PQR file with spaces between the fields and no chain letter, atoms N, CA, C, O and H, PARSE charges and radii, in Angstrom:
ATOM       1  N    MET     1       0.956   -0.955   -0.009 -0.4000 1.5000
ATOM       2  CA   MET     1       0.069   -0.020    0.082 -0.0000 2.0000
ATOM       3  C    MET     1       0.947    1.167    0.154  0.5500 1.7000
ATOM       4  O    MET     1       0.520    2.164   -0.429 -0.5500 1.4000
ATOM       5  N    MET     2       2.075    1.259    0.745 -0.4000 1.5000
ATOM       6  CA   MET     2       2.864    2.293    0.987 -0.0000 2.0000
ATOM       7  C    MET     2       3.328    2.781   -0.628  0.5500 1.7000
ATOM       8  O    MET     2       3.443    3.957   -0.976 -0.5500 1.4000
ATOM       9  H    MET     2       2.421    0.450    1.219  0.4000 1.0000
ATOM      10  N    LEU     3       3.575    1.504   -1.560 -0.4000 1.5000
ATOM      11  CA   LEU     3       4.176    1.751   -2.728 -0.0000 2.0000
ATOM      12  C    LEU     3       3.281    2.339   -3.552  0.5500 1.7000
ATOM      13  O    LEU     3       3.757    3.111   -4.384 -0.5500 1.4000
ATOM      14  H    LEU     3       3.481    0.550   -1.277  0.4000 1.0000
ATOM      15  N    PHE     4       2.049    2.172   -3.542 -0.4000 1.5000
ATOM      16  CA   PHE     4       0.931    2.597   -4.407 -0.0000 2.0000
ATOM      17  C    PHE     4       0.616    3.939   -4.005  0.5500 1.7000
ATOM      18  O    PHE     4       0.246    4.703   -4.896 -0.5500 1.4000
ATOM      19  H    PHE     4       1.662    1.544   -2.866  0.4000 1.0000
ATOM      20  N    GLN     5       0.714    4.462   -2.564 -0.4000 1.5000
ATOM      21  CA   GLN     5       0.679    5.866   -2.346 -0.0000 2.0000
ATOM      22  C    GLN     5       1.835    6.665   -2.908  0.5500 1.7000
ATOM      23  O    GLN     5       1.626    7.817   -3.287 -0.5500 1.4000
ATOM      24  H    GLN     5       1.015    3.841   -1.840  0.4000 1.0000
ATOM      25  N    HIS     6       3.052    6.121   -2.988 -0.4000 1.5000
ATOM      26  CA   HIS     6       4.122    6.902   -3.150 -0.0000 2.0000
ATOM      27  C    HIS     6       3.953    6.947   -4.810  0.5500 1.7000
ATOM      28  O    HIS     6       4.169    7.990   -5.427 -0.5500 1.4000
ATOM      29  H    HIS     6       3.221    5.184   -2.681  0.4000 1.0000
ATOM      30  N    ASP     7       3.631    5.968   -5.334 -0.4000 1.5000
ATOM      31  CA   ASP     7       3.498    6.418   -7.062 -0.0000 2.0000
ATOM      32  C    ASP     7       2.406    7.214   -7.500  0.5500 1.7000
ATOM      33  O    ASP     7       2.390    7.681   -8.639 -0.5500 1.4000
ATOM      34  H    ASP     7       3.456    5.121   -4.833  0.4000 1.0000
ATOM      35  N    THR     8       1.193    7.463   -6.412 -0.4000 1.5000
ATOM      36  CA   THR     8       0.148    8.016   -6.692 -0.0000 2.0000
ATOM      37  C    THR     8       0.874    9.589   -6.615  0.5500 1.7000
ATOM      38  O    THR     8       0.808   10.407   -7.532 -0.5500 1.4000
ATOM      39  H    THR     8       1.206    7.083   -5.487  0.4000 1.0000
ATOM      40  N    LEU     9       1.455    9.768   -5.534 -0.4000 1.5000
ATOM      41  CA   LEU     9       1.932   11.076   -5.173 -0.0000 2.0000
ATOM      42  C    LEU     9       2.872   11.529   -6.130  0.5500 1.7000
ATOM      43  O    LEU     9       2.913   12.737   -6.365 -0.5500 1.4000
ATOM      44  H    LEU     9       1.509    9.103   -4.789  0.4000 1.0000
ATOM      45  N    LEU    10       3.745   10.639   -6.806 -0.4000 1.5000
ATOM      46  CA   LEU    10       4.605   10.891   -7.870 -0.0000 2.0000
ATOM      47  C    LEU    10       4.079   11.253   -8.990  0.5500 1.7000
ATOM      48  O    LEU    10       4.563   12.139   -9.694 -0.5500 1.4000
ATOM      49  H    LEU    10       3.712    9.657   -6.616  0.4000 1.0000
ATOM      50  N    LEU    11       2.857   10.492   -9.314 -0.4000 1.5000
ATOM      51  CA   LEU    11       2.021   11.022  -10.515 -0.0000 2.0000
ATOM      52  C    LEU    11       1.184   12.633  -10.300  0.5500 1.7000
ATOM      53  O    LEU    11       0.879   13.472  -11.147 -0.5500 1.4000
ATOM      54  H    LEU    11       2.465    9.772   -8.742  0.4000 1.0000
ATOM      55  N    ILE    12       1.014   12.622   -9.019 -0.4000 1.5000
ATOM      56  CA   ILE    12       0.541   13.910   -8.817 -0.0000 2.0000
ATOM      57  C    ILE    12       1.156   14.750   -9.171  0.5500 1.7000
ATOM      58  O    ILE    12       0.704   15.660   -9.866 -0.5500 1.4000
ATOM      59  H    ILE    12       1.262   11.940   -8.331  0.4000 1.0000
ATOM      60  N    TYR    13       2.144   14.679   -8.851 -0.4000 1.5000
ATOM      61  CA   TYR    13       3.528   15.848   -8.661 -0.0000 2.0000
ATOM      62  C    TYR    13       4.206   15.828  -10.462  0.5500 1.7000
ATOM      63  O    TYR    13       4.578   16.844  -11.050 -0.5500 1.4000
ATOM      64  H    TYR    13       2.511   13.940   -8.286  0.4000 1.0000
ATOM      65  N    LEU    14       4.217   14.625  -10.963 -0.4000 1.5000
ATOM      66  CA   LEU    14       4.482   14.705  -12.457 -0.0000 2.0000
ATOM      67  C    LEU    14       3.688   14.793  -13.556  0.5500 1.7000
ATOM      68  O    LEU    14       4.230   14.867  -14.659 -0.5500 1.4000
ATOM      69  H    LEU    14       3.914   13.800  -10.485  0.4000 1.0000
ATOM      70  N    MET    15       2.859   14.796  -13.490 -0.4000 1.5000
ATOM      71  CA   MET    15       1.264   14.909  -14.301 -0.0000 2.0000
ATOM      72  C    MET    15       1.283   16.598  -14.631  0.5500 1.7000
ATOM      73  O    MET    15       1.387   16.812  -15.839 -0.5500 1.4000
ATOM      74  H    MET    15       2.419   14.736  -12.594  0.4000 1.0000
ATOM      75  N    PRO    16       1.216   17.629  -13.924 -0.5600 1.5000
ATOM      76  CA   PRO    16       1.306   18.942  -14.290  0.2800 2.0000
ATOM      77  C    PRO    16       2.801   19.239  -15.365  0.5500 1.7000
ATOM      78  O    PRO    16       2.732   19.692  -16.507 -0.5500 1.4000
ATOM      79  N    LEU    17       4.009   18.874  -14.687 -0.4000 1.5000
ATOM      80  CA   LEU    17       5.203   18.773  -15.450 -0.0000 2.0000
ATOM      81  C    LEU    17       5.040   18.099  -16.792  0.5500 1.7000
ATOM      82  O    LEU    17       5.663   18.491  -17.779 -0.5500 1.4000
ATOM      83  H    LEU    17       4.065   18.505  -13.759  0.4000 1.0000
ATOM      84  N    LEU    18       4.175   17.054  -16.823 -0.4000 1.5000
ATOM      85  CA   LEU    18       4.145   16.238  -18.003 -0.0000 2.0000
ATOM      86  C    LEU    18       3.357   17.004  -18.854  0.5500 1.7000
ATOM      87  O    LEU    18       3.720   17.312  -19.989 -0.5500 1.4000
ATOM      88  H    LEU    18       3.669   16.735  -16.021  0.4000 1.0000
ATOM      89  N    GLY    19       2.284   17.328  -18.354 -0.4000 1.5000
ATOM      90  CA   GLY    19       1.412   18.046  -19.228 -0.0000 2.0000
ATOM      91  C    GLY    19       2.178   19.569  -20.042  0.5500 1.7000
ATOM      92  O    GLY    19       2.025   19.967  -21.197 -0.5500 1.4000
ATOM      93  H    GLY    19       1.989   17.078  -17.432  0.4000 1.0000
ATOM      94  N    PHE    20       2.983   20.136  -18.953 -0.4000 1.5000
ATOM      95  CA   PHE    20       3.587   21.333  -19.463 -0.0000 2.0000
ATOM      96  C    PHE    20       4.804   21.115  -20.651  0.5500 1.7000
ATOM      97  O    PHE    20       4.977   21.807  -21.654 -0.5500 1.4000
ATOM      98  H    PHE    20       3.107   19.813  -18.015  0.4000 1.0000
ATOM      99  N    ILE    21       5.492   20.066  -20.256 -0.4000 1.5000
ATOM     100  CA   ILE    21       6.439   19.692  -21.533 -0.0000 2.0000
ATOM     101  C    ILE    21       5.546   19.113  -22.677  0.5500 1.7000
ATOM     102  O    ILE    21       5.993   19.333  -23.802 -0.5500 1.4000
ATOM     103  H    ILE    21       5.352   19.504  -19.442  0.4000 1.0000
ATOM     104  N    LEU    22       4.351   18.402  -22.613 -0.4000 1.5000
ATOM     105  CA   LEU    22       3.891   18.080  -23.828 -0.0000 2.0000
ATOM     106  C    LEU    22       3.506   19.424  -24.404  0.5500 1.7000
ATOM     107  O    LEU    22       3.646   19.681  -25.600 -0.5500 1.4000
ATOM     108  H    LEU    22       3.987   18.223  -21.698  0.4000 1.0000
ATOM     109  N    GLY    23       3.051   20.213  -23.580 -0.4000 1.5000
ATOM     110  CA   GLY    23       2.357   21.525  -24.240 -0.0000 2.0000
ATOM     111  C    GLY    23       3.223   22.170  -24.740  0.5500 1.7000
ATOM     112  O    GLY    23       3.044   22.712  -25.831 -0.5500 1.4000
ATOM     113  H    GLY    23       2.938   20.004  -22.609  0.4000 1.0000
ATOM     114  N    MET    24       4.413   22.272  -24.039 -0.4000 1.5000
ATOM     115  CA   MET    24       5.358   23.134  -24.677 -0.0000 2.0000
ATOM     116  C    MET    24       6.051   22.625  -26.074  0.5500 1.7000
ATOM     117  O    MET    24       6.513   23.470  -26.841 -0.5500 1.4000
ATOM     118  H    MET    24       4.559   21.832  -23.153  0.4000 1.0000
ATOM     119  N    LEU    25       6.110   21.367  -26.359 -0.4000 1.5000
ATOM     120  CA   LEU    25       6.763   20.612  -27.146 -0.0000 2.0000
ATOM     121  C    LEU    25       6.278   20.995  -28.936  0.5500 1.7000
ATOM     122  O    LEU    25       7.067   21.191  -29.861 -0.5500 1.4000
ATOM     123  H    LEU    25       5.735   20.680  -25.737  0.4000 1.0000
ATOM     124  N    PRO    26       5.153   21.008  -28.985 -0.5600 1.5000
ATOM     125  CA   PRO    26       4.604   21.775  -30.296  0.2800 2.0000
ATOM     126  C    PRO    26       5.188   23.133  -30.640  0.5500 1.7000
ATOM     127  O    PRO    26       5.608   23.567  -31.712 -0.5500 1.4000
ATOM     128  N    ALA    27       5.080   23.799  -29.186 -0.4000 1.5000
ATOM     129  CA   ALA    27       5.333   25.273  -29.713 -0.0000 2.0000
ATOM     130  C    ALA    27       6.770   25.399  -29.994  0.5500 1.7000
ATOM     131  O    ALA    27       7.225   26.263  -30.745 -0.5500 1.4000
ATOM     132  H    ALA    27       4.738   23.446  -28.315  0.4000 1.0000
ATOM     133  N    LEU    28       7.450   24.554  -29.399 -0.4000 1.5000
ATOM     134  CA   LEU    28       9.134   24.628  -29.541 -0.0000 2.0000
ATOM     135  C    LEU    28       9.550   23.957  -31.101  0.5500 1.7000
ATOM     136  O    LEU    28      10.376   24.346  -31.926 -0.5500 1.4000
ATOM     137  H    LEU    28       7.081   23.853  -28.789  0.4000 1.0000
ATOM     138  N    VAL    29       8.918   23.171  -31.113 -0.4000 1.5000
ATOM     139  CA   VAL    29       8.828   22.401  -32.777 -0.0000 2.0000
ATOM     140  C    VAL    29       8.632   23.600  -33.776  0.5500 1.7000
ATOM     141  O    VAL    29       9.394   23.735  -34.733 -0.5500 1.4000
ATOM     142  H    VAL    29       8.247   22.855  -30.442  0.4000 1.0000
ATOM     143  N    VAL    30       7.561   24.497  -33.525 -0.4000 1.5000
ATOM     144  CA   VAL    30       7.037   25.285  -34.562 -0.0000 2.0000
ATOM     145  C    VAL    30       8.221   26.507  -34.497  0.5500 1.7000
ATOM     146  O    VAL    30       8.688   27.159  -35.431 -0.5500 1.4000
ATOM     147  H    VAL    30       6.942   24.387  -32.747  0.4000 1.0000
ATOM     148  N    TRP    31       8.480   26.562  -33.285 -0.4000 1.5000
ATOM     149  CA   TRP    31       9.634   28.008  -32.934 -0.0000 2.0000
ATOM     150  C    TRP    31      10.936   27.223  -33.584  0.5500 1.7000
ATOM     151  O    TRP    31      11.656   28.080  -34.097 -0.5500 1.4000
ATOM     152  H    TRP    31       8.101   26.032  -32.526  0.4000 1.0000
ATOM     153  N    ARG    32      11.299   26.369  -33.689 -0.4000 1.5000
ATOM     154  CA   ARG    32      12.455   25.828  -34.073 -0.0000 2.0000
ATOM     155  C    ARG    32      12.625   25.678  -35.557  0.5500 1.7000
ATOM     156  O    ARG    32      13.732   25.792  -36.084 -0.5500 1.4000
ATOM     157  H    ARG    32      10.714   25.673  -33.273  0.4000 1.0000
ATOM     158  N    PHE    33      11.401   25.392  -36.307 -0.4000 1.5000
ATOM     159  CA   PHE    33      11.317   25.462  -37.718 -0.0000 2.0000
ATOM     160  C    PHE    33      11.205   26.840  -38.340  0.5500 1.7000
ATOM     161  O    PHE    33      11.795   27.025  -39.404 -0.5500 1.4000
ATOM     162  H    PHE    33      10.502   25.299  -35.879  0.4000 1.0000
ATOM     163  N    SER    34      10.589   27.714  -37.855 -0.4000 1.5000
ATOM     164  CA   SER    34      10.121   28.925  -38.131 -0.0000 2.0000
ATOM     165  C    SER    34      11.354   29.868  -37.892  0.5500 1.7000
ATOM     166  O    SER    34      11.328   30.985  -38.409 -0.5500 1.4000
ATOM     167  H    SER    34      10.110   27.564  -36.991  0.4000 1.0000
ATOM     168  N    LYS    35      12.344   29.512  -37.198 -0.4000 1.5000
ATOM     169  CA   LYS    35      13.480   30.189  -36.806 -0.0000 2.0000
ATOM     170  C    LYS    35      14.264   30.633  -38.205  0.5500 1.7000
ATOM     171  O    LYS    35      14.220   31.828  -38.495 -0.5500 1.4000
ATOM     172  H    LYS    35      12.365   28.605  -36.777  0.4000 1.0000
ATOM     173  N    PRO    36      14.840   29.900  -38.911 -0.5600 1.5000
ATOM     174  CA   PRO    36      15.824   29.544  -39.851  0.2800 2.0000
ATOM     175  C    PRO    36      15.165   30.407  -41.221  0.5500 1.7000
ATOM     176  O    PRO    36      15.851   31.060  -42.009 -0.5500 1.4000
ATOM     177  N    ARG    37      13.819   30.254  -41.285 -0.4000 1.5000
ATOM     178  CA   ARG    37      13.420   30.996  -42.417 -0.0000 2.0000
ATOM     179  C    ARG    37      13.366   32.621  -42.496  0.5500 1.7000
ATOM     180  O    ARG    37      13.091   33.360  -43.441 -0.5500 1.4000
ATOM     181  H    ARG    37      13.262   29.724  -40.645  0.4000 1.0000
ATOM     182  N    ARG    38      13.678   32.860  -41.341 -0.4000 1.5000
ATOM     183  CA   ARG    38      13.897   34.394  -41.136 -0.0000 2.0000
ATOM     184  C    ARG    38      15.187   34.642  -41.455  0.5500 1.7000
ATOM     185  O    ARG    38      16.120   33.942  -41.063 -0.5500 1.4000
ATOM     186  H    ARG    38      13.902   32.259  -40.573  0.4000 1.0000
ATOM     187  N    LYS    39      15.327   35.880  -42.349 -0.4000 1.5000
ATOM     188  CA   LYS    39      16.834   36.329  -42.930 -0.0000 2.0000
ATOM     189  C    LYS    39      17.352   37.025  -41.436  0.5500 1.7000
ATOM     190  O    LYS    39      18.318   36.632  -40.782 -0.5500 1.4000
ATOM     191  H    LYS    39      14.569   36.449  -42.667  0.4000 1.0000
ATOM     192  N    LYS    40      16.475   38.118  -41.099 -0.4000 1.5000
ATOM     193  CA   LYS    40      17.174   38.486  -39.935 -0.0000 2.0000
ATOM     194  C    LYS    40      16.397   38.814  -38.597  0.5500 1.7000
ATOM     195  O    LYS    40      15.314   39.391  -38.689 -0.5500 1.4000
ATOM     196  H    LYS    40      15.690   38.437  -41.630  0.4000 1.0000
ATOM     197  N    THR    41      16.837   38.517  -37.527 -0.4000 1.5000
ATOM     198  CA   THR    41      15.826   38.928  -36.377 -0.0000 2.0000
ATOM     199  C    THR    41      15.393   39.926  -35.999  0.5500 1.7000
ATOM     200  O    THR    41      16.292   40.739  -35.779 -0.5500 1.4000
ATOM     201  H    THR    41      17.717   38.049  -37.453  0.4000 1.0000
ATOM     202  N    PRO    42      14.344   40.317  -35.789 -0.5600 1.5000
ATOM     203  CA   PRO    42      13.684   41.441  -35.513  0.2800 2.0000
ATOM     204  C    PRO    42      14.371   42.178  -34.023  0.5500 1.7000
ATOM     205  O    PRO    42      14.674   41.520  -33.028 -0.5500 1.4000
ATOM     206  N    THR    43      14.495   43.392  -34.130 -0.4000 1.5000
ATOM     207  CA   THR    43      15.214   43.877  -32.917 -0.0000 2.0000
ATOM     208  C    THR    43      14.031   43.945  -31.774  0.5500 1.7000
ATOM     209  O    THR    43      12.831   44.049  -32.030 -0.5500 1.4000
ATOM     210  H    THR    43      14.249   43.927  -34.938  0.4000 1.0000
ATOM     211  N    ILE    44      14.575   43.870  -30.545 -0.4000 1.5000
ATOM     212  CA   ILE    44      13.381   44.476  -29.377 -0.0000 2.0000
ATOM     213  C    ILE    44      12.702   45.263  -29.639  0.5500 1.7000
ATOM     214  O    ILE    44      11.538   44.989  -29.346 -0.5500 1.4000
ATOM     215  H    ILE    44      15.550   43.785  -30.336  0.4000 1.0000
ATOM     216  N    GLU    45      12.894   46.517  -30.240 -0.4000 1.5000
ATOM     217  CA   GLU    45      12.064   47.308  -30.255 -0.0000 2.0000
ATOM     218  C    GLU    45      10.892   47.101  -31.487  0.5500 1.7000
ATOM     219  O    GLU    45       9.749   47.558  -31.509 -0.5500 1.4000
ATOM     220  H    GLU    45      13.839   46.739  -30.478  0.4000 1.0000
ATOM     221  N    GLN    46      11.576   46.257  -32.494 -0.4000 1.5000
ATOM     222  CA   GLN    46      10.508   45.911  -33.603 -0.0000 2.0000
ATOM     223  C    GLN    46       9.488   44.873  -33.055  0.5500 1.7000
ATOM     224  O    GLN    46       8.312   44.879  -33.420 -0.5500 1.4000
ATOM     225  H    GLN    46      12.504   45.886  -32.476  0.4000 1.0000
ATOM     226  N    ALA    47      10.046   43.883  -32.062 -0.4000 1.5000
ATOM     227  CA   ALA    47       9.231   43.057  -31.857 -0.0000 2.0000
ATOM     228  C    ALA    47       8.336   43.539  -30.768  0.5500 1.7000
ATOM     229  O    ALA    47       7.236   42.995  -30.670 -0.5500 1.4000
ATOM     230  H    ALA    47      11.001   43.878  -31.765  0.4000 1.0000
ATOM     231  N    ALA    48       8.699   44.607  -29.834 -0.4000 1.5000
ATOM     232  CA   ALA    48       7.918   45.240  -28.935 -0.0000 2.0000
ATOM     233  C    ALA    48       6.363   45.632  -29.883  0.5500 1.7000
ATOM     234  O    ALA    48       5.183   45.325  -29.709 -0.5500 1.4000
ATOM     235  H    ALA    48       9.593   45.049  -29.914  0.4000 1.0000
ATOM     236  N    ARG    49       7.118   46.478  -30.955 -0.4000 1.5000
ATOM     237  CA   ARG    49       6.170   46.985  -31.903 -0.0000 2.0000
ATOM     238  C    ARG    49       5.235   46.211  -32.360  0.5500 1.7000
ATOM     239  O    ARG    49       4.037   46.497  -32.362 -0.5500 1.4000
ATOM     240  H    ARG    49       8.076   46.727  -31.095  0.4000 1.0000
ATOM     241  N    ILE    50       5.823   44.990  -32.852 -0.4000 1.5000
ATOM     242  CA   ILE    50       4.752   43.971  -33.374 -0.0000 2.0000
ATOM     243  C    ILE    50       3.769   43.492  -32.383  0.5500 1.7000
ATOM     244  O    ILE    50       2.571   43.345  -32.625 -0.5500 1.4000
ATOM     245  H    ILE    50       6.795   44.758  -32.851  0.4000 1.0000
ATOM     246  N    LYS    51       4.333   43.263  -31.277 -0.4000 1.5000
ATOM     247  CA   LYS    51       3.564   42.736  -30.082 -0.0000 2.0000
ATOM     248  C    LYS    51       2.537   43.688  -29.740  0.5500 1.7000
ATOM     249  O    LYS    51       1.386   43.280  -29.588 -0.5500 1.4000
ATOM     250  H    LYS    51       5.306   43.382  -31.081  0.4000 1.0000
ATOM     251  N    THR    52       2.801   44.831  -29.610 -0.4000 1.5000
ATOM     252  CA   THR    52       1.742   45.720  -29.181 -0.0000 2.0000
ATOM     253  C    THR    52       0.685   45.936  -30.214  0.5500 1.7000
ATOM     254  O    THR    52      -0.463   46.254  -29.903 -0.5500 1.4000
ATOM     255  H    THR    52       3.736   45.162  -29.734  0.4000 1.0000
ATOM     256  N    GLY    53       1.122   45.742  -31.576 -0.4000 1.5000
ATOM     257  CA   GLY    53       0.148   45.902  -32.761 -0.0000 2.0000
ATOM     258  C    GLY    53      -0.606   44.706  -32.631  0.5500 1.7000
ATOM     259  O    GLY    53      -1.817   44.816  -32.821 -0.5500 1.4000
ATOM     260  H    GLY    53       2.055   45.484  -31.829  0.4000 1.0000
ATOM     261  N    PHE    54      -0.146   43.578  -32.346 -0.4000 1.5000
ATOM     262  CA   PHE    54      -1.027   42.412  -32.378 -0.0000 2.0000
ATOM     263  C    PHE    54      -2.084   42.435  -31.462  0.5500 1.7000
ATOM     264  O    PHE    54      -3.243   42.148  -31.760 -0.5500 1.4000
ATOM     265  H    PHE    54       0.838   43.488  -32.192  0.4000 1.0000
ATOM     266  N    THR    55      -1.567   42.888  -29.967 -0.4000 1.5000
ATOM     267  CA   THR    55      -2.422   43.127  -28.735 -0.0000 2.0000
ATOM     268  C    THR    55      -3.399   44.085  -29.100  0.5500 1.7000
ATOM     269  O    THR    55      -4.560   43.765  -28.844 -0.5500 1.4000
ATOM     270  H    THR    55      -0.625   43.120  -29.724  0.4000 1.0000
ATOM     271  N    LEU    56      -3.205   45.193  -29.643 -0.4000 1.5000
ATOM     272  CA   LEU    56      -4.233   46.170  -30.045 -0.0000 2.0000
ATOM     273  C    LEU    56      -4.943   45.847  -30.973  0.5500 1.7000
ATOM     274  O    LEU    56      -5.964   46.484  -31.230 -0.5500 1.4000
ATOM     275  H    LEU    56      -2.262   45.452  -29.851  0.4000 1.0000
ATOM     276  N    SER    57      -4.555   44.778  -31.682 -0.4000 1.5000
ATOM     277  CA   SER    57      -5.637   44.460  -33.218 -0.0000 2.0000
ATOM     278  C    SER    57      -6.491   43.466  -32.377  0.5500 1.7000
ATOM     279  O    SER    57      -7.706   43.423  -32.566 -0.5500 1.4000
ATOM     280  H    SER    57      -3.725   44.260  -31.473  0.4000 1.0000
ATOM     281  N    LEU    58      -5.899   42.676  -31.465 -0.4000 1.5000
ATOM     282  CA   LEU    58      -7.213   41.816  -30.671 -0.0000 2.0000
ATOM     283  C    LEU    58      -8.172   42.722  -29.891  0.5500 1.7000
ATOM     284  O    LEU    58      -9.132   42.236  -29.293 -0.5500 1.4000
ATOM     285  H    LEU    58      -4.912   42.711  -31.312  0.4000 1.0000
């Protein structure tokens, strides 16, 4: 019974982490593949402008 409790506790702690990793994986893959296509990376100012424009359009 103690082993079962330990496993359950482990699952409770690992499931959100696993979910986070699985959730991040597609985003990471998309980011990885979309990165080389860009010729030059935008500066922080440009990125901020794009982000603010995007949030304003929403």
